[in-house]
C-alpha positions as CSV (number, residue, x, y, z in Angstrom):
1,M,33.9,-9.4,-33.0
2,T,37.1,-8.1,-34.7
3,Y,36.8,-6.4,-38.0
4,L,39.3,-5.3,-40.7
5,V,39.4,-1.6,-41.3
6,I,41.0,-0.1,-44.3
7,C,41.2,3.7,-45.0
8,V,42.5,5.2,-48.4
9,F,42.8,8.9,-48.6
10,D,44.0,11.7,-50.9
11,L,44.8,15.1,-49.5
12,R,44.5,18.3,-51.6
13,E,47.2,20.9,-51.5
14,A,49.0,18.9,-48.8
15,S,52.6,19.1,-47.7
16,R,54.8,16.1,-46.8
17,D,54.3,17.0,-43.2
18,D,50.5,17.1,-43.6
19,Y,50.7,13.4,-44.7
20,L,53.2,12.5,-41.9
21,Y,50.8,13.9,-39.2
22,A,47.7,12.3,-40.9
23,Y,49.6,8.9,-40.8
24,L,50.6,9.5,-37.1
25,D,47.1,10.4,-36.1
26,L,45.7,7.4,-38.0
27,A,48.2,5.1,-36.3
28,E,46.8,6.2,-32.9
29,L,43.5,4.7,-34.1
30,G,45.3,1.4,-35.0
31,L,45.5,2.2,-38.8
32,R,49.0,1.8,-40.1
33,R,50.9,1.8,-43.4
34,T,52.8,-1.3,-42.5
35,V,51.0,-4.6,-42.0
36,K,52.5,-7.5,-40.2
37,S,51.3,-10.8,-41.4
38,E,51.0,-13.5,-38.8
39,N,52.8,-16.0,-41.1
40,G,55.1,-13.9,-43.1
41,P,57.0,-10.6,-43.4
42,S,55.8,-7.1,-42.9
43,F,54.3,-5.4,-45.9
44,Q,54.1,-1.6,-46.7
45,L,50.7,-0.7,-48.2
46,P,50.9,1.2,-51.5
47,G,49.8,4.8,-51.8
48,A,48.0,6.6,-49.0
49,A,46.4,3.6,-47.4
50,V,46.3,2.4,-43.8
51,M,44.9,-0.7,-42.3
52,G,44.2,-2.2,-38.9
53,T,41.6,-4.2,-36.9
54,A,39.0,-3.0,-34.5
55,D,36.5,-4.6,-32.2
56,G,32.8,-3.7,-32.3
57,R,29.3,-4.9,-32.2
58,S,28.7,-4.7,-36.0
59,V,30.5,-4.0,-39.1
60,E,28.2,-0.9,-39.6
61,E,29.1,0.4,-36.2
62,V,32.9,0.0,-36.9
63,R,32.7,1.6,-40.4
64,S,30.6,4.6,-39.1
65,A,32.9,5.1,-36.1
66,F,36.1,5.1,-38.1
67,G,34.5,7.3,-40.8
68,K,33.7,9.9,-38.0
69,K,37.2,9.5,-36.5
70,V,39.1,10.0,-39.8
71,Q,36.9,13.0,-40.5
72,S,37.6,14.5,-37.0
73,I,41.4,14.1,-37.7
74,F,41.2,15.8,-41.0
75,K,39.2,18.7,-39.5
76,A,41.5,19.0,-36.5
77,R,44.6,19.2,-38.8
78,G,42.9,21.6,-41.3
79,L,43.3,19.0,-44.0
80,R,41.2,18.9,-47.1
81,G,40.7,15.9,-49.3
82,D,38.8,12.6,-49.8
83,F,38.9,9.4,-47.8
84,F,37.3,6.0,-48.2
85,V,36.8,3.7,-45.2
86,V,36.0,-0.1,-45.5
87,A,35.2,-2.4,-42.6
88,S,34.8,-6.1,-43.1
89,A,34.0,-9.1,-41.0
90,D,35.0,-11.8,-43.3
91,W,38.4,-11.0,-45.0
92,A,41.8,-12.3,-46.2
93,C,44.5,-10.2,-47.7
94,A,47.8,-10.6,-49.5
95,G,50.6,-8.3,-50.7
96,E,53.7,-8.7,-52.8
97,T,56.6,-6.4,-53.7
98,T,57.9,-6.9,-57.2
C-alpha cells in the first residue's frame, strides 16, 4: 500500500547550507519541498516541511522507518533539532498561495 509521509523539522544553530543539505538528503528519501498535484500546479510547502509517498506493509512500519531515516540523516550531518514525521493511509491535501 502507498502512504503519504510528511516531515516537519526545525534545526538549531543551523546555517543555510545545513538546511540545503538536509533538503537534499530528504529528497533522496522521496520527501520534497515542492508537491506536484495530479490535477493542478506545483505547490511549495511552507516552512521546513517536506512530503512524499512511500510503499509499505503498514502505516506504523512506514512511520517508524522514516523516523529512523530522518534521524540518521540528522546524525550523519551533525544537525541538531527537532523533527515530526506523519504517515497516513487515507489522506487528501490542498495548498494555496495568497
